[in-house]
Each structure stands twice: as C-alpha cells, then as structure tokens.
N, C-alpha and C positions, 0 to 999 in steps of 0.2 A: 358597628364596628363597619367599614365596607366590606363591601361583597368584592375578591377578588374577580379580574377580568382576564379568564381563564384565553379566550381569545386571545383579546393582544399578545400573551407570552407565549402562547401559539404561531401565531401570524410571526412575533419575532423571528423567533425558533425556526421555523421554513425561511424565513430571509436569510437567515445567518448561515443556513447550510446553502441555503442557493451561492450565497457571494460565496460561498469558502468549494464547492461545486465548480463554478466559473474559473477560479483563482486557477482550480488546479489544473480542470480543460485547458484551459491560455498558459500557461506550464509546461504545457504536456507538446504542444500545438509550437512553444517556442524553442523548445528542444529537438521537437522532431524535423525544424525546419534547420538547427545547427547539427544535427547529426550526429547529439549525444546519447548516450542509451539511457534508460528510464534506473531509478533511484534503484528501484526491486533485483535489475538482471543485476548479476558478476563481472564483475570487472573483464577486460580483454585477455586479461594474459593468464586469469584463473577456468578453469572447467565453473560451471551453472552446476552441475550432478555429480555425483559419483559415476565413476564406469558401470556398465552393467552385470561386467564379470563379478565383480568384485573381490578383487585380491587380497583388500584387507579388510575385515573383519571388525565392525563396531561393534563397540562391548554391548551397546540396546541388541543390536542381532547375533548376539554370538550364544552359541548356545551353552548354557552352566551347566557347572557339574557338581 
C-alpha cells in the first residue's frame, strides 16, 4: 500500500488558506475604496449595540424569580 504524502496535503491546505486570505483582503480593500461598510457592522439605520443604560431588560439579563 502506498504511503500517504502528508507534506503535499499540508502544502495544499496552506495554499488554499493563503488564497482565501488574499481574496478576503482584496474584497476589504475594494469595499474601502467604494466606501461600503464591512459585513460585520450594523446597517446605517440601526444601532450596533444596545444603549448602556439598558432601559429594556433582555430575558438573558433579567432577574429570575
């Protein structure tokens, strides 16, 4: 039986990761040139986080009786 070539598999995996990283960087640069927000950010009309005062208590933080 043939011996697996782990170095080839590792190199192929590294090249795939490098290619993906370069494509992501290129997309970010293109978006920055066009003035488009990142995907992770909230849309312009919606707040990114809840207010610090916390007028509304979410079910996760509300005290349970």
